[in-house]
ZAMINU-89405 format. One line per 2 residues: number of its first residue (from 0); their letters; for each residue x, y, z of N, C-alpha, C. Coordinates in Angstrom, 3 decimals, padded with zeros to 6 digits, always signed. Layout:
<nodes>
NUM) a) X,Y,Z,X,Y,Z,X,Y,Z ~ ...;
</nodes>
This chain:
<nodes>
0) mn) -000.327,-045.895,+024.826,-001.083,-046.980,+024.939,-002.021,-046.646,+026.021 ~ -003.404,-047.042,+025.925,-004.462,-046.832,+026.616,-004.515,-047.986,+027.760;
2) nq) -004.115,-048.021,+028.777,-004.110,-049.252,+029.796,-004.749,-048.838,+031.125 ~ -005.612,-047.600,+031.088,-006.296,-047.156,+032.138,-007.771,-047.329,+031.837;
4) rn) -008.289,-047.825,+032.975,-009.694,-047.731,+033.089,-010.360,-046.554,+033.229 ~ -011.407,-046.107,+032.518,-012.040,-044.682,+032.724,-013.214,-045.058,+033.660;
6) gg) -013.815,-043.910,+034.229,-015.025,-044.337,+035.213,-016.169,-045.055,+034.612 ~ -016.460,-044.858,+033.199,-017.614,-045.702,+032.542,-017.121,-046.987,+032.547;
8) mt) -015.984,-047.403,+032.277,-015.380,-048.864,+032.270,-015.553,-049.599,+033.847 ~ -015.286,-048.824,+034.751,-015.268,-049.227,+036.110,-016.737,-049.465,+036.433;
10) ai) -017.566,-048.316,+036.194,-019.008,-048.603,+036.464,-019.689,-049.572,+035.571 ~ -019.350,-050.019,+034.780,-019.977,-050.975,+033.567,-019.376,-052.368,+034.235;
12) gi) -018.201,-052.495,+034.767,-017.553,-053.677,+035.251,-018.329,-054.095,+036.627 ~ -018.448,-053.098,+037.485,-019.153,-053.078,+038.579,-020.535,-053.448,+038.566;
14) ln) -021.244,-052.864,+037.529,-022.769,-053.160,+037.290,-022.700,-054.518,+036.646 ~ -021.907,-055.120,+036.047,-021.918,-056.444,+035.423,-021.839,-057.415,+036.646;
16) iv) -021.054,-057.276,+037.513,-020.941,-058.209,+038.465,-022.169,-058.273,+039.325 ~ -022.644,-056.966,+039.682,-023.837,-056.882,+040.396,-025.049,-057.430,+040.035;
18) fg) -025.349,-056.827,+038.625,-026.611,-057.377,+037.688,-026.245,-058.982,+037.410 ~ -025.159,-059.417,+037.007,-025.004,-060.810,+036.908,-025.171,-061.563,+038.008;
20) gi) -024.881,-061.242,+039.055,-025.388,-061.978,+040.346,-026.750,-061.949,+040.646 ~ -027.554,-060.926,+040.589,-028.750,-060.807,+040.662,-029.503,-061.460,+039.631;
22) gt) -029.117,-061.430,+038.404,-029.785,-062.193,+037.176,-029.362,-063.768,+037.383 ~ -028.334,-063.902,+037.774,-028.050,-065.261,+038.252,-029.181,-065.974,+039.176;
24) ll) -029.273,-065.400,+040.038,-030.238,-065.954,+041.159,-031.370,-066.059,+040.848 ~ -032.204,-065.050,+040.009,-033.327,-064.907,+039.354,-033.553,-065.997,+038.300;
26) sl) -032.317,-066.169,+037.441,-032.532,-067.314,+036.492,-032.597,-068.809,+037.144 ~ -031.767,-068.885,+038.278,-032.052,-070.075,+038.834,-033.391,-070.246,+039.436;
28) la) -034.113,-069.249,+039.847,-035.512,-069.254,+040.145,-036.378,-069.750,+039.213 ~ -036.027,-069.074,+038.110,-036.791,-069.432,+036.859,-036.707,-070.809,+036.375;
30) vl) -035.391,-071.370,+036.403,-035.270,-072.840,+036.217,-035.987,-073.704,+037.091 ~ -035.752,-073.304,+038.298,-036.632,-074.167,+039.385,-038.125,-074.175,+039.153;
32) gg) -038.563,-072.923,+038.974,-040.313,-072.730,+038.922,-040.449,-073.437,+037.574 ~ -039.865,-073.325,+036.609,-040.075,-073.921,+035.305,-040.233,-075.588,+035.427;
34) gl) -039.328,-076.104,+036.191,-039.112,-077.421,+036.444,-040.415,-077.901,+037.350 ~ -040.754,-076.997,+038.250,-041.889,-077.383,+039.291,-043.193,-077.250,+038.422;
36) la) -043.170,-076.442,+037.441,-044.377,-076.278,+036.661,-044.602,-077.409,+035.840 ~ -043.407,-077.845,+035.102,-043.508,-078.984,+034.197,-043.828,-080.316,+035.047;
38) af) -043.112,-080.371,+036.130,-043.582,-081.633,+036.997,-045.084,-081.672,+037.464 ~ -045.605,-080.562,+037.797,-047.071,-080.713,+038.297,-047.751,-080.835,+037.050;
40) gt) -047.375,-080.363,+035.963,-048.341,-080.629,+034.722,-048.196,-082.177,+034.249 ~ -047.139,-082.781,+034.504,-046.972,-084.172,+034.169,-047.623,-085.210,+035.153;
42) aa) -047.591,-084.727,+036.354,-048.398,-085.488,+037.295,-049.765,-085.195,+036.936 ~ -050.284,-083.946,+036.770,-051.830,-083.841,+036.502,-052.136,-084.626,+035.318;
44) qs) -051.252,-084.532,+034.520,-051.723,-085.241,+033.096,-051.881,-086.857,+033.254 ~ -050.961,-087.383,+034.239,-050.932,-088.733,+034.507,-052.248,-089.110,+035.279;
46) qg) -052.815,-088.086,+035.798,-054.011,-088.540,+036.705,-055.333,-088.166,+035.738 ~ -055.121,-087.764,+034.628,-056.188,-087.582,+033.645,-056.907,-086.243,+033.379;
48) at) -055.956,-085.283,+033.877,-056.353,-083.839,+033.625,-056.125,-083.555,+032.246 ~ -057.080,-082.904,+031.359,-057.087,-082.750,+029.953,-056.286,-081.464,+029.780;
50) na) -056.252,-080.503,+030.556,-055.470,-079.312,+030.143,-054.116,-079.166,+030.745 ~ -053.519,-080.294,+031.302,-052.196,-080.137,+031.929,-051.206,-080.227,+031.024;
52) ag) -051.358,-080.588,+029.626,-050.279,-080.624,+028.660,-049.698,-079.112,+028.490 ~ -050.569,-078.155,+028.518,-050.089,-076.778,+028.422,-049.156,-076.416,+029.681;
54) at) -049.369,-076.814,+030.887,-048.480,-076.511,+031.908,-047.289,-077.133,+031.887 ~ -047.206,-078.261,+031.231,-045.867,-079.158,+030.962,-045.035,-078.407,+030.138;
56) at) -045.597,-077.956,+028.928,-044.911,-077.549,+027.869,-044.285,-075.829,+028.540 ~ -045.341,-075.294,+029.079,-044.735,-073.926,+029.301,-043.803,-074.048,+030.487;
58) gg) -043.739,-075.016,+031.397,-042.794,-075.215,+032.329,-041.420,-075.561,+031.666 ~ -041.502,-076.478,+030.557,-040.453,-076.745,+029.967,-039.627,-075.396,+029.135;
60) lv) -040.574,-074.744,+028.552,-040.007,-073.412,+027.956,-039.371,-072.291,+029.003 ~ -039.969,-072.353,+030.099,-039.498,-071.540,+031.222,-038.129,-071.934,+031.414;
62) mv) -038.089,-073.340,+031.769,-036.993,-073.895,+032.245,-035.776,-073.554,+031.046 ~ -036.047,-073.882,+029.723,-035.038,-073.535,+028.795,-034.665,-072.185,+028.721;
64) vg) -035.567,-071.116,+028.654,-035.309,-069.647,+028.721,-034.262,-069.297,+029.966 ~ -034.913,-069.841,+031.240,-034.087,-069.697,+032.364,-032.838,-069.967,+032.457;
66) fv) -032.520,-071.226,+031.678,-030.975,-071.669,+031.644,-030.173,-070.730,+030.682 ~ -030.998,-070.355,+029.601,-029.957,-069.646,+028.725,-029.524,-068.167,+029.304;
68) ll) -030.660,-067.687,+030.202,-030.412,-066.587,+030.920,-029.326,-066.635,+032.098 ~ -029.403,-067.711,+032.572,-028.495,-068.268,+033.627,-027.207,-068.192,+033.080;
70) lc) -027.038,-068.895,+032.012,-025.717,-068.653,+031.352,-025.258,-067.248,+030.790 ~ -026.311,-066.443,+030.425,-025.878,-065.067,+029.895,-025.531,-064.232,+031.171;
72) wl) -026.465,-064.554,+032.315,-025.888,-063.716,+033.258,-024.730,-064.015,+034.073 ~ -024.402,-065.211,+034.058,-023.213,-065.960,+034.531,-021.892,-065.101,+033.872;
74) gl) -022.388,-065.025,+032.424,-021.100,-064.757,+031.553,-021.079,-063.061,+031.689 ~ -022.066,-062.586,+032.054,-021.913,-060.966,+032.392,-021.232,-060.773,+033.466;
76) mv) -021.409,-061.583,+034.547,-020.607,-061.358,+035.797,-019.172,-061.823,+035.635 ~ -018.770,-062.891,+035.019,-017.430,-063.070,+034.647,-016.678,-061.929,+033.792;
78) gg) -017.530,-061.438,+032.819,-017.140,-060.424,+031.983,-016.877,-059.248,+032.732 ~ -017.553,-058.792,+033.786,-017.334,-057.810,+034.676,-016.121,-057.781,+035.283;
80) ig) -015.670,-059.081,+035.794,-014.444,-059.251,+036.336,-013.330,-058.893,+035.273 ~ -013.592,-059.401,+034.085,-012.649,-059.191,+033.138,-012.597,-057.721,+032.712;
82) vm) -013.557,-056.973,+032.871,-013.855,-055.415,+032.504,-012.803,-054.813,+033.494 ~ -012.967,-055.260,+034.805,-012.292,-054.709,+035.847,-010.633,-054.609,+035.657;
84) kl) -010.356,-055.824,+034.977,-009.012,-056.114,+034.568,-008.355,-055.686,+033.173 ~ -009.253,-055.083,+032.666,-009.121,-054.608,+031.227,-008.602,-055.780,+030.449;
86) ap) -009.340,-056.832,+030.612,-009.034,-058.368,+029.706,-009.744,-058.143,+028.311 ~ -009.358,-058.644,+027.315,-010.118,-058.599,+026.143,-011.205,-059.535,+026.138;
88) wg) -011.104,-060.601,+026.990,-012.061,-061.430,+027.153,-013.278,-060.906,+027.999 ~ -013.118,-059.857,+028.917,-013.978,-059.293,+029.714,-014.859,-058.383,+028.679;
90) rt) -014.198,-057.713,+027.618,-014.965,-057.003,+026.897,-016.017,-057.973,+026.076 ~ -015.569,-058.961,+025.348,-016.153,-060.050,+024.420,-017.254,-060.646,+025.202;
92) fs) -016.997,-061.001,+026.737,-018.191,-061.539,+027.536,-019.169,-060.723,+027.458 ~ -018.900,-059.598,+028.027,-019.879,-058.536,+028.372,-020.850,-057.940,+027.138;
94) mw) -019.924,-057.808,+026.071,-020.578,-057.499,+024.993,-021.785,-058.454,+024.482 ~ -021.454,-059.596,+024.230,-022.311,-060.683,+023.634,-023.326,-061.077,+024.672;
96) cg) -022.931,-061.168,+025.940,-023.991,-061.511,+026.936,-024.983,-060.343,+027.157 ~ -024.651,-059.119,+027.065,-025.427,-057.954,+027.070,-026.382,-058.010,+025.693;
98) lv) -025.950,-058.250,+024.724,-026.678,-058.378,+023.607,-027.728,-059.420,+023.530 ~ -027.506,-060.683,+024.098,-028.277,-062.035,+024.241,-029.451,-061.538,+025.256;
100) ia) -028.888,-060.965,+026.357,-029.874,-060.431,+027.281,-030.692,-059.457,+026.832 ~ -030.251,-058.417,+025.983,-031.277,-057.483,+025.536,-032.154,-058.124,+024.445;
102) ll) -031.740,-059.010,+023.616,-032.556,-059.539,+022.798,-033.729,-060.653,+023.280 ~ -033.544,-061.303,+024.402,-034.375,-062.155,+025.258,-035.283,-061.216,+025.969;
104) nv) -034.822,-060.052,+026.170,-035.692,-059.166,+026.721,-036.826,-058.464,+025.957 ~ -036.270,-058.155,+024.817,-037.185,-057.750,+023.683,-038.301,-058.967,+023.517;
106) ya) -037.996,-060.154,+023.391,-038.739,-061.192,+023.098,-039.747,-060.998,+024.330 ~ -039.397,-061.044,+025.622,-040.094,-060.945,+026.859,-041.145,-059.789,+026.720;
108) lv) -040.699,-058.689,+026.268,-041.713,-057.500,+026.205,-042.922,-057.715,+025.184 ~ -042.335,-058.260,+024.098,-043.323,-058.507,+022.933,-044.385,-059.454,+023.347;
110) tg) -043.907,-060.652,+023.986,-044.987,-061.629,+024.366,-045.616,-061.579,+025.552 ~ -045.108,-060.759,+026.594,-045.515,-060.690,+027.913,-046.128,-059.423,+028.191;
112) gf) -045.897,-058.426,+027.384,-046.258,-057.102,+027.929,-045.200,-056.604,+028.446 ~ -045.529,-055.259,+028.819,-044.580,-054.278,+029.516,-044.394,-054.638,+030.950;
114) np) -043.092,-054.848,+031.423,-042.566,-055.095,+032.677,-041.432,-054.293,+033.090 ~ -041.300,-053.389,+034.105,-040.341,-052.431,+034.355,-038.949,-053.186,+034.372;
116) ft) -039.056,-054.357,+035.252,-037.811,-055.096,+035.326,-037.186,-055.633,+033.816 ~ -038.045,-056.103,+032.999,-037.715,-056.614,+031.683,-037.115,-055.283,+030.958;
118) av) -037.824,-054.213,+030.996,-037.398,-052.986,+030.349,-036.042,-052.413,+030.818 ~ -035.761,-052.430,+032.134,-034.507,-052.071,+032.738,-033.452,-053.134,+032.034;
120) cl) -033.772,-054.379,+032.027,-032.705,-055.471,+031.529,-032.336,-055.183,+029.969 ~ -033.394,-054.889,+029.309,-033.197,-054.526,+027.943,-032.411,-053.302,+027.799;
122) ly) -032.660,-052.392,+028.466,-031.984,-051.033,+028.388,-030.312,-051.256,+028.615 ~ -030.233,-051.852,+029.822,-028.872,-052.459,+030.272,-027.973,-053.199,+029.214;
124) gg) -028.581,-054.111,+028.804,-027.952,-054.913,+027.951,-027.670,-054.147,+026.515 ~ -028.420,-053.423,+026.042,-028.343,-052.647,+025.050,-027.397,-051.574,+025.138;
126) iv) -027.349,-051.039,+026.379,-026.079,-050.090,+026.767,-024.855,-050.650,+026.738 ~ -024.881,-052.021,+027.480,-023.278,-052.620,+027.620,-022.846,-052.908,+026.016;
128) fa) -023.735,-053.448,+025.294,-023.501,-053.810,+023.872,-022.828,-052.594,+023.042 ~ -023.572,-051.489,+023.240,-023.343,-050.255,+022.374,-021.854,-049.601,+022.937;
130) mf) -021.577,-049.566,+024.346,-020.524,-048.991,+024.953,-019.077,-049.762,+024.553 ~ -019.248,-051.085,+024.603,-018.022,-051.851,+024.219,-017.754,-052.092,+022.682;
132) nt) -018.789,-051.347,+021.910,-018.493,-051.155,+020.597,-018.001,-049.922,+020.064 ~ -017.750,-049.176,+021.081,-017.134,-047.526,+020.669,-015.579,-047.600,+020.337;
134) pa) -015.062,-047.002,+019.549,-013.407,-047.019,+019.115,-012.785,-046.940,+020.438 ~ -013.053,-045.965,+021.394,-012.254,-045.869,+022.495,-012.350,-047.006,+023.392;
136) wk) -013.408,-047.644,+023.640,-013.444,-048.873,+024.430,-012.827,-050.051,+023.661 ~ -012.926,-050.176,+022.534,-012.155,-051.318,+021.785,-010.761,-051.164,+021.751;
138) aa) -010.205,-049.825,+021.707,-008.972,-049.517,+021.977,-008.369,-049.906,+023.265 ~ -009.206,-049.629,+024.247,-008.783,-049.901,+025.600,-008.526,-051.333,+026.058;
140) fs) -009.471,-052.261,+025.355,-009.342,-053.545,+025.604,-008.513,-054.196,+024.756 ~ -007.965,-053.650,+023.515,-006.958,-054.331,+022.655,-005.491,-053.757,+023.103;
142) gq) -005.305,-052.960,+023.767,-004.017,-052.460,+024.054,-003.643,-051.546,+023.185 ~ -004.274,-051.223,+022.115,-003.984,-050.291,+021.091,-004.429,-048.935,+021.480;
144) pa) -003.715,-047.835,+021.020,-004.229,-046.476,+021.267,-005.151,-046.146,+020.533 ~ -006.172,-045.106,+020.975,-007.359,-045.013,+020.279,-007.289,-044.091,+019.145;
146) hg) -008.095,-044.142,+018.133,-007.819,-043.167,+016.918,-007.973,-041.768,+017.464 ~ -007.013,-041.012,+016.746,-006.844,-039.572,+017.025,-005.948,-039.206,+017.942;
148) sh) -005.200,-040.339,+018.743,-004.249,-039.823,+019.911,-002.926,-040.063,+019.322 ~ -002.633,-039.122,+018.260,-001.319,-039.292,+017.755,-000.146,-038.797,+018.467;
150) gs) -000.378,-037.956,+019.772,+000.566,-037.633,+020.765,+001.383,-038.800,+021.414 ~ +000.724,-039.924,+021.744,+001.247,-040.792,+022.555,+002.485,-041.608,+021.956;
152) qs) +002.470,-041.591,+020.708,+003.859,-042.330,+020.140,+005.078,-041.412,+020.481 ~ +004.966,-040.027,+020.133,+006.129,-039.437,+020.356,+006.465,-039.378,+022.102;
154) se) +005.674,-039.442,+022.906,+006.061,-039.569,+024.194,+006.648,-040.965,+024.452 ~ +006.240,-042.032,+023.731,+006.901,-043.226,+023.802,+008.396,-043.245,+023.255;
156) yr) +008.596,-042.513,+022.405,+009.867,-042.490,+021.812,+010.834,-041.635,+022.765 ~ +010.098,-040.619,+023.329,+011.104,-039.708,+024.110,+011.527,-040.633,+025.444;
158) ra) +010.711,-041.193,+025.973,+010.698,-042.208,+027.089,+012.096,-043.251,+026.576 ~ +012.132,-043.799,+025.597,+012.871,-044.864,+025.394,+014.058,-044.254,+024.844;
160) a) +014.472,-042.956,+024.636,+015.725,-042.122,+024.413,+016.377,-041.735,+025.618;
</nodes>
């Protein structure tokens, strides 16, 4: 049975916690900034500005995307804690949050152009999703031996005897 974390799992767990914390703070700033933009757009619209509707809509969109990213980054941080414990929910949280973060950053790259931070987030989210779908990592989090490790059963029988 593979109940040991390897170096890659430890690194991903720590990075999930660190990136999750940073992403959570940045997402909170995005939600706050979007809310301020929407509020200023609404205030300008009430004073008769004709082009303020765009600011209100953009601020609302930034708030929604920021909130979704906030949930994903929090999930990634919690998933990092689960990865460090080799908990199956840690794999699930990390994998799906990494996928959503990668997809949202693909959208950001397509609509907003190249941004190094967005590219790094896209790359990290994709790597996290890919690594947690490898057979060895699936086996480590399920408590089952990895495919191809036939010798582990005989050693368990020897210990039992």
